[in-house]
C-alpha positions in Angstrom: 41.7 -5.6 18.1 41.0 -3.3 21.0 40.0 -6.3 23.2 43.2 -8.1 22.4 45.2 -5.1 23.3 43.3 -4.7 26.6 43.9 -8.4 27.5 47.6 -8.1 26.8 47.9 -5.1 29.1 46.0 -6.8 32.0 48.3 -9.8 31.6 51.4 -7.8 32.4 49.7 -5.8 35.2 49.1 -2.6 33.3 45.8 -0.8 33.7 43.3 -1.4 31.0 42.5 1.2 28.5 39.1 2.8 28.8 36.6 1.3 26.5 35.3 4.6 25.4 37.1 6.6 22.7 40.1 8.7 23.6 39.3 12.3 23.7 41.3 14.3 21.2 42.8 17.7 22.0 41.0 20.7 20.7 42.5 22.1 17.5 44.9 25.0 17.9 43.4 28.3 17.1 44.1 29.4 13.5 46.5 32.3 13.3 45.2 35.3 11.4 46.7 35.8 8.0 49.3 38.6 8.1 49.1 40.9 5.2 52.4 42.3 4.0 52.0 45.6 2.3 54.3 45.9 -0.8 55.1 49.5 -1.7 53.6 50.2 -5.1 55.8 51.9 -7.6 54.1 53.5 -10.6 55.3 52.6 -14.0 56.0 56.2 -15.0 58.4 56.7 -12.1 60.3 53.5 -12.9 60.6 54.6 -16.5 61.7 58.1 -15.6 64.4 56.6 -13.3 65.7 54.4 -16.0 65.9 57.3 -18.5 67.5 59.6 -16.0 70.2 57.1 -15.0 72.5 57.5 -18.1 72.6 61.3 -17.5 74.1 61.1 -14.0 77.7 60.7 -15.2 77.6 63.5 -17.8 76.0 65.8 -15.3 78.7 64.9 -12.8 81.5 65.6 -15.3 79.9 68.9 -16.2 79.7 69.9 -12.6 83.3 69.0 -12.0 84.3 70.9 -15.1 82.4 74.0 -13.9 83.8 73.7 -10.3 87.3 73.2 -11.5 87.3 76.3 -13.6 85.5 78.4 -11.0 87.9 77.3 -8.2 91.0 77.8 -10.3 91.9 74.2 -10.5 91.9 74.3 -14.3 93.2 77.3 -16.3 90.8 78.9 -18.7 93.6 78.8 -21.3 93.6 75.0 -21.1 89.8 74.4 -20.6 87.4 77.2 -21.2 84.4 77.6 -18.8 81.1 75.9 -19.9 79.5 79.3 -20.3 82.0 80.2 -23.0 81.4 77.0 -24.9 77.7 77.5 -24.7 78.2 81.0 -26.1 80.3 79.6 -29.0 77.6 77.1 -29.8 75.0 79.9 -29.8 77.1 81.9 -32.2 77.5 79.0 -34.5 73.8 78.4 -34.6 72.9 82.1 -35.2 75.5 82.6 -37.9 74.6 79.4 -39.7 78.1 78.0 -39.6 76.9 75.0 -37.6 74.4 73.9 -40.2 76.8 74.5 -43.1 79.7 72.5 -41.6 77.5 69.8 -40.2 75.8 69.2 -43.5 79.1 69.0 -45.3 80.4 66.4 -42.8 77.1 64.4 -43.1 77.3 64.4 -46.9 80.8 63.0 -46.8 80.2 60.3 -44.3 77.0 59.1 -46.1 78.8 58.9 -49.4 81.9 57.2 -48.0 79.8 54.8 -45.9 77.6 53.8 -48.9 80.7 53.1 -51.0 82.3 51.1 -48.2 79.1 49.2 -47.4 78.6 48.1 -51.0 82.2 46.9 -51.3 82.2 45.3 -47.9 79.0 43.3 -48.5 80.2 42.2 -51.9 83.6 41.1 -50.5 82.1 39.4 -47.5 79.5 37.7 -49.6 82.1 36.4 -52.1 84.3 35.0 -49.3 81.2 33.6 -47.5 80.1 31.6 -50.5 83.5 30.4 -51.5 85.9 28.7 -49.1 88.7 28.9 -51.7 88.3 32.6 -52.2 88.3 33.1 -48.4 91.6 31.2 -48.1 93.2 33.4 -50.7 91.8 36.8 -49.6 91.2 36.7 -45.9 94.8 36.6 -44.6 95.8 39.5 -46.8 92.7 41.4 -45.9 93.4 40.9 -42.2 96.9 42.2 -42.6 95.9 45.3 -44.6 93.1 46.3 -42.2 95.6 46.7 -39.4 97.0 49.9 -41.0 95.1 52.9 -39.6 93.5 55.5 -41.8 96.3 58.0 -41.3 98.8 55.4 -42.5 97.0 55.4 -45.9 96.8 59.2 -46.1 100.2 59.8 -47.9 99.5 57.2 -50.6 95.9 58.4 -50.9 97.1 62.0 -51.4 99.4 61.0 -54.2 96.6 59.0 -55.9 93.5 61.2 -55.4 94.9 64.6 -54.5 93.4 66.7 -51.7 89.8 66.9 -53.0 86.6 65.2 -51.9 87.6 61.9 -53.5 90.4 61.5 -50.9 87.8 61.8 -48.1 85.4 59.4 -49.7 88.0 56.8 -50.2 89.4 56.9 -46.6 85.9 56.9 -45.1 84.9 54.0 -47.3 88.1 52.1 -46.2 87.1 52.6 -42.5 83.6 51.3 -43.1 84.7 48.5 -45.3 86.5 46.5 -42.6 83.7 45.8 -40.0 81.1 45.4 -42.7 83.2 42.8 -44.6 84.0 40.8 -41.4 80.4 40.9 -40.2 79.1 39.8 -43.6 81.5 36.9 -43.6 80.5 35.9 -40.1 76.9 36.2 -40.9 77.2 33.7 -43.8 79.3 31.3 -41.8 76.8 31.1 -38.9 73.8 30.1 -41.0 71.8 27.4 -39.2 72.9 24.1 -40.5 69.6 22.4 -39.6 67.7 24.8 -42.0 70.3 24.2 -44.7 69.7 20.5 -44.4 66.0 21.0 -44.7 66.6 23.1 -47.8 68.6 20.4 -49.4 65.9 17.9 -48.5 63.4 20.0 -50.4 65.7 20.4 -53.3 66.7 24.0 -52.8 69.3 25.3 -55.3 72.3 27.3 -54.0 70.6 30.6 -54.9 67.4 29.6 -53.1 69.4 28.5 -50.0 71.1 31.9 -49.9 68.1 34.0 -50.5 65.6 32.0 -48.4 67.7 30.7 -45.5 71.1 32.4 -45.2 70.1 36.0 -45.8 67.2 36.1 -43.3 69.3 34.5 -40.6 72.2 36.9 -41.4 70.2 40.1 -41.0 71.0 40.8 -37.3 74.8 40.3 -37.9 74.7 42.4 -41.1 73.0 45.2 -39.2 75.6 45.1 -36.5 78.3 45.4 -39.2 76.5 48.4 -40.7 76.3 50.0 -37.2 80.0 49.4 -36.5 80.9 50.5 -40.0 79.1 53.8 -39.7 80.8 54.4 -36.3 84.2 53.9 -37.9 83.3 56.1 -40.8 82.2 58.9 -38.5 85.5 58.7 -36.6 87.5 58.6 -39.8 85.6 61.6 -41.1 86.8 63.8 -38.3 90.4 62.6 -38.7 90.3 63.3 -42.5 88.8 66.8 -42.0 91.4 67.6 -39.4 94.1 67.0 -42.1 92.7 68.3 -45.3 89.5 70.2 -45.5 88.1 73.7 -45.8 84.7 73.0 -44.3 83.2 70.5 -41.9 83.2 69.8 -38.2 86.8 68.7 -38.3 87.7 71.9 -40.0 86.0 73.9 -37.2 88.3 72.1 -34.7 91.4 73.0 -36.7 90.2 76.5 -37.3 89.6 77.1 -33.6 93.0 75.6 -32.7 94.8 77.9 -35.1 93.1 81.0 -33.7 93.5 79.6 -30.1 89.8 79.8 -29.6 89.4 76.8 -27.3 85.7 77.5 -26.7 85.2 77.0 -30.5 87.2 73.8 -30.3 85.2 72.5 -27.4 81.9 73.5 -29.1 82.9 71.6 -32.3 83.8 68.5 -30.2 80.5 68.6 -28.4 78.7 68.8 -31.8 80.7 65.8 -33.1 79.9 63.8 -30.0 76.2 64.7 -30.1 75.8 63.8 -33.8 77.7 60.6 -33.4 75.5 59.6 -30.4 72.3 60.5 -32.2 73.3 58.4 -35.2 74.3 55.4 -33.0 71.0 55.6 -31.1 69.1 55.7 -34.4 70.9 52.5 -35.5 70.1 50.9 -32.1 66.4 51.8 -32.4 66.2 50.5 -35.9 67.9 47.2 -34.9 65.4 46.8 -32.0 62.5 47.4 -34.3 63.9 44.9 -36.7 64.4 42.2 -34.0 60.9 42.8 -32.7 59.4 42.2 -36.1 61.2 39.0 -36.8 59.3 35.7 -36.1 60.2 33.5 -33.2 60.6 29.8 -33.1 60.3 28.0 -29.8 60.7 31.2 -27.8 63.7 32.3 -29.7 64.1 34.6 -32.6 64.8 32.8 -35.8 
């Protein structure tokens, strides 16, 4: 082929190619690999930064509170200084009033929440298993739950008086609503594919509920319990503000009547801290529950 190409070039007057091989250019020198140093961040510093991030806003608000009182932007008769609130908290701890009132509030909220949770799960389970019962009850239930706790207070006072039963009933009503709706939703979102498999294997209705529906409904049920306890805690403070002789809500009313705003703020801080602690406990338990559940195809079943 090389001879044919050379003859063709000589025919048209072009110089012939040299018979020897064409010399190739030397390869370009290889560039040294450039190392890019990535700054190393230790795991403990990243973890510490993540944990410190949620505290920035509370510390900022505390600083603004202190600065506003010190500079005279806020009157001490409207908002007491943080030092006064800290002193009120210390007095409550030393005198034992904090533990007495906090224990009374926790007993009420636990009793009311337990009653509301039992009724809510039973009602949501009944509507979840029967479409007919859901058609009869759900519209009326959705209408009644729009009435706030204080709206039921006059009727509850006539029926139950001003004792502890009143508080239990109102707290149970507050917890009943989210638990019922979440239970109904949990039973409605059962995986249809697993239900079809259960029917193929001849599962009865009870076996389908206990072996398929309930395990799939646990996360939604737990969310309902968490929301129900939050609503119960908020309703507890409202009820104790109206009719109570002990409890955290009573401390707020007592401080307002004596115009001791440092005591009022101290009680508010205690209510918020306990509510946050309870919510974090539910969140931790839910994460542990989700971590222990089996996964199917990379997803939690």
